[in-house]
C-alpha positions as CSV (number, residue, x, y, z in Angstrom):
1,M,219.1,4.3,11.7
2,N,216.6,1.7,12.9
3,L,215.5,-0.6,10.2
4,A,212.8,-3.4,10.5
5,L,212.8,-6.0,7.7
6,L,210.2,-8.5,6.5
7,L,211.6,-11.5,4.7
8,N,209.1,-13.5,2.6
9,V,210.0,-17.2,2.2
10,H,208.4,-20.2,0.5
11,E,210.6,-23.0,1.9
12,N,213.4,-23.7,4.4
13,S,216.5,-23.7,2.3
14,P,220.2,-22.9,2.4
15,V,219.5,-19.8,0.3
16,V,217.1,-18.5,3.0
17,I,219.8,-18.9,5.7
18,D,222.4,-17.3,3.4
19,T,220.1,-14.3,2.8
20,L,219.4,-14.0,6.6
21,E,223.1,-14.0,7.4
22,S,223.6,-11.1,4.9
23,I,220.7,-9.2,6.4
24,F,222.1,-9.6,10.0
25,T,225.5,-8.5,8.8
26,Y,224.6,-5.4,6.8
27,A,221.0,-4.5,7.4
28,T,219.4,-5.2,10.7
29,K,218.6,-7.8,13.3
30,D,215.0,-6.7,13.6
31,V,213.7,-9.3,11.2
32,L,210.3,-11.0,10.7
33,V,210.4,-14.1,8.5
34,L,206.9,-14.7,7.0
35,V,206.5,-18.3,5.8
36,D,204.0,-19.2,3.1
37,G,201.5,-21.4,4.9
38,V,202.1,-24.4,2.6
39,A,205.7,-24.6,3.8
40,W,205.2,-23.9,7.5
41,N,205.9,-27.5,8.6
42,Q,209.4,-27.1,7.2
43,F,210.3,-24.6,9.9
44,N,209.7,-26.7,13.1
45,Q,213.5,-26.9,13.6
46,F,214.4,-23.5,12.3
47,D,216.9,-22.1,14.8
48,F,217.9,-18.8,13.2
49,P,217.4,-16.0,15.8
50,V,214.5,-14.2,14.1
51,S,210.7,-13.8,14.6
52,L,208.8,-16.5,12.6
53,M,205.2,-16.2,11.4
54,C,203.0,-18.5,9.4
55,G,201.4,-16.7,6.5
56,F,198.5,-17.5,4.4
57,K,198.5,-20.7,2.2
58,H,199.1,-19.2,-1.2
59,G,200.7,-22.2,-2.8
60,C,200.8,-20.5,-6.1
61,P,203.3,-18.2,-7.8
62,K,200.9,-15.3,-8.6
63,S,200.5,-12.3,-6.3
64,P,201.6,-12.9,-2.7
65,Y,200.0,-9.6,-1.8
66,R,198.0,-10.9,1.2
67,N,201.1,-12.3,2.9
68,M,202.9,-9.0,2.2
69,A,200.1,-7.0,3.7
70,L,200.0,-9.3,6.8
71,G,203.8,-9.0,7.2
72,L,203.9,-5.3,6.9
73,K,201.1,-5.0,9.5
74,M,203.0,-7.1,11.9
75,L,206.3,-5.3,11.1
76,A,204.7,-2.0,12.1
77,E,203.2,-3.5,15.3
78,N,206.4,-5.1,16.4
79,W,208.8,-2.3,15.6
80,P,206.8,1.0,15.7
81,D,209.9,3.1,16.2
82,A,211.7,2.0,13.1
83,D,212.9,4.8,10.8
84,W,212.5,2.6,7.7
85,Y,210.8,-0.7,6.9
86,C,211.9,-3.1,4.2
87,Y,210.1,-5.9,2.4
88,T,212.4,-8.4,0.6
89,E,212.3,-11.8,-1.0
90,Y,214.4,-14.8,-0.1
91,D,216.6,-14.5,-3.2
92,V,217.8,-11.0,-2.4
93,L,221.3,-10.7,-1.0
94,F,222.6,-7.7,1.1
95,T,226.3,-7.1,0.4
96,S,227.0,-3.9,2.2
97,D,225.3,-1.2,4.4
98,R,225.8,1.5,1.8
99,F,222.1,1.5,1.1
100,K,221.4,3.2,4.5
101,K,223.0,6.4,3.2
102,N,220.4,6.4,0.4
103,L,217.7,6.1,3.1
104,E,219.1,9.0,5.0
105,I,219.0,11.1,1.8
106,A,215.5,10.0,1.0
107,D,214.4,11.2,4.4
108,K,215.6,14.7,3.6
109,M,213.8,14.7,0.2
110,G,210.4,13.6,1.4
111,V,210.7,10.1,-0.2
112,W,208.3,7.6,1.3
113,M,209.2,4.6,-0.9
114,L,212.3,3.3,-2.6
115,G,212.9,0.4,-4.9
116,N,213.9,-0.5,-8.5
117,D,212.4,-0.3,-11.9
118,G,210.1,2.6,-11.0
119,R,207.7,3.8,-13.7
120,L,204.2,5.1,-14.4
121,D,202.0,2.3,-15.7
122,D,198.5,1.8,-17.1
123,K,197.2,-0.8,-14.6
124,E,194.0,-0.4,-12.7
125,M,193.0,-1.4,-9.2
126,P,189.2,-0.7,-8.9
127,L,188.7,-2.8,-5.8
128,I,191.4,-0.9,-3.9
129,E,190.1,2.4,-5.0
130,A,186.6,1.4,-3.9
131,M,188.0,0.5,-0.5
132,L,189.7,3.9,-0.3
133,G,186.7,5.8,-1.6
134,S,188.9,7.7,-4.1
135,K,190.6,7.0,-7.4
136,F,194.3,7.1,-7.9
137,K,195.5,10.0,-10.1
138,S,198.2,7.7,-11.5
139,Y,199.5,4.2,-11.2
140,Y,203.1,3.8,-10.2
141,Y,205.2,0.6,-10.3
142,L,208.2,-0.6,-8.2
143,L,209.7,-4.1,-8.5
144,G,208.4,-6.3,-5.6
145,A,211.7,-8.0,-4.9
146,C,212.9,-5.4,-2.4
147,Q,211.0,-2.3,-1.3
148,F,211.6,0.3,1.4
149,F,208.9,2.1,3.3
150,S,209.5,5.2,5.4
151,R,208.1,5.5,8.9
152,E,205.8,8.3,7.8
153,F,204.3,6.2,5.0
154,M,203.9,3.2,7.2
155,Q,202.2,5.3,9.9
156,K,199.8,6.7,7.4
157,M,198.8,3.2,6.4
158,V,198.4,2.2,10.1
159,D,196.3,5.2,10.9
160,M,193.9,4.4,8.1
161,N,193.8,0.8,9.1
162,F,194.9,-0.1,5.6
163,F,196.3,-3.5,6.2
164,D,193.3,-4.9,8.1
165,R,190.9,-3.5,5.6
166,L,192.8,-5.0,2.7
167,L,193.0,-8.4,4.3
168,S,189.3,-8.3,5.2
169,L,188.3,-7.2,1.7
170,T,190.4,-10.0,0.0
171,N,189.8,-12.8,2.5
172,Q,188.0,-14.9,-0.1
173,F,190.7,-14.5,-2.7
174,T,192.8,-17.6,-1.7
175,E,194.7,-17.9,-5.0
176,G,196.1,-14.4,-5.2
177,Y,193.3,-13.1,-7.4
178,M,192.6,-9.4,-7.4
179,P,189.5,-8.3,-9.4
180,G,190.2,-5.8,-12.1
181,Y,194.0,-6.1,-11.8
182,C,195.9,-7.8,-14.6
183,G,199.5,-7.6,-13.4
184,Y,201.6,-10.2,-11.7
185,D,201.5,-8.9,-8.1
186,V,199.2,-6.1,-7.1
187,S,201.7,-5.0,-4.4
188,E,204.1,-3.8,-7.1
189,H,201.5,-1.2,-8.2
190,L,199.5,-0.8,-5.0
191,Y,202.1,0.6,-2.5
192,P,203.9,3.1,-4.8
193,S,200.5,4.3,-6.1
194,L,199.2,4.7,-2.6
195,C,202.4,6.4,-1.6
196,R,201.8,9.1,-4.3
197,H,198.1,9.2,-3.5
198,L,198.8,10.1,0.1
199,G,201.4,12.8,-0.8
200,G,204.7,11.0,-0.6
201,N,207.4,10.8,-3.2
202,V,208.7,7.5,-4.8
203,G,212.5,7.1,-5.3
204,V,214.2,4.7,-7.7
205,F,217.6,3.2,-7.1
206,A,218.1,1.7,-10.6
207,S,216.3,0.1,-13.5
208,Y,216.7,-2.8,-15.9
209,D,214.9,-2.2,-19.2
210,Q,213.4,-4.7,-21.7
211,T,216.4,-4.5,-23.9
212,G,218.7,-5.8,-21.2
213,K,220.3,-2.5,-20.2
214,W,220.9,-1.1,-16.7
215,H,220.2,2.5,-15.8
216,G,220.7,4.6,-12.7
217,H,222.8,3.4,-9.7
218,Y,222.8,-0.2,-10.8
219,K,226.3,-0.9,-9.7
220,Q,225.1,-0.3,-6.1
221,F,221.6,-1.7,-6.6
222,P,221.7,-4.5,-9.3
223,I,218.2,-5.6,-8.6
224,R,215.9,-7.0,-11.4
225,W,213.2,-9.5,-11.9
226,R,215.2,-11.9,-14.1
227,P,217.6,-13.3,-15.2
228,S,219.9,-14.2,-12.3
229,L,222.9,-11.9,-12.0
230,D,225.9,-12.8,-14.2
231,P,228.9,-13.5,-12.0
232,E,231.3,-12.5,-14.8
233,T,229.8,-9.1,-15.8
234,E,227.5,-8.1,-12.9
235,N,229.4,-8.9,-9.8
236,F,229.8,-5.2,-8.9
237,T,232.3,-4.6,-6.1
238,E,230.3,-1.6,-4.8
239,A,227.0,-3.4,-4.7
240,S,224.8,-3.1,-1.6
241,I,221.7,-5.1,-2.5
242,M,221.6,-7.7,-5.3
243,H,218.8,-9.8,-6.9
244,P,218.1,-12.4,-8.1
245,L,220.4,-15.0,-6.7
246,K,218.4,-18.1,-6.3
247,N,221.1,-20.7,-5.9
248,Y,223.2,-21.2,-2.8
249,D,226.3,-22.1,-4.8
250,H,226.0,-19.1,-7.2
251,P,229.5,-17.6,-7.4
252,I,228.3,-14.2,-6.1
253,R,226.8,-15.8,-3.0
254,T,229.9,-17.9,-2.5
255,L,232.1,-14.8,-2.7
256,Q,229.9,-12.8,-0.4
257,R,229.9,-15.6,2.2
258,E,233.7,-15.5,2.2
259,L,233.7,-11.8,2.7
260,R,231.2,-12.0,5.6
261,N,233.3,-14.7,7.2
262,G,236.2,-12.3,7.0
263,I,234.1,-9.7,8.8
């Protein structure tokens, strides 16, 4: 399986290097690191063997959707023959290659997107719908920390020039603003909703609900928005992708480095 991966980073830190090492070990070496423009000068001496790209200067925590769109566009251009594409944040950690089996199953089931915390939602994206010239029948959500896109879905977006149109439409929104949208990051609703709109299915690995309970295949995919994973109760031995792990010396990261060194 050919996988191309986009890693979104906001600074040059040991956590970024640790995440990249895990990606190289278990996921792929076809990696594009997209750096928030405000931190680009930190990467002058970055010597990890990946493609580096300076993104837009967001400089704010809300809605990095323009950098995501730019990165996905470049990912499709640089690796057009990939079977799957992945967008992931710096504080994700890959801990095995088991997730690739899930991607193979998804291919057979007509699934175009995979991620965590999938649900129908009541958000609206009038500017996006105006750009498309049609209204979404439903709005779907996937957590933005780690999302997978099939080649078929990515090709659909390329064919309709989606990324360039989105970037052109939102060029004046320098602070992550999206008119008519009231969520945290429009990407979390935009891509799964567009996937369904274009005829694809959305798959969900696992979910973490508001009461603090896991559901689905969470032992393999313990991925949530917050809090950080508990090293005592959530250090699942069969895990394949984990999030969030923001600290380099977090016990789970430390253990996984030791395991990778053994490999």
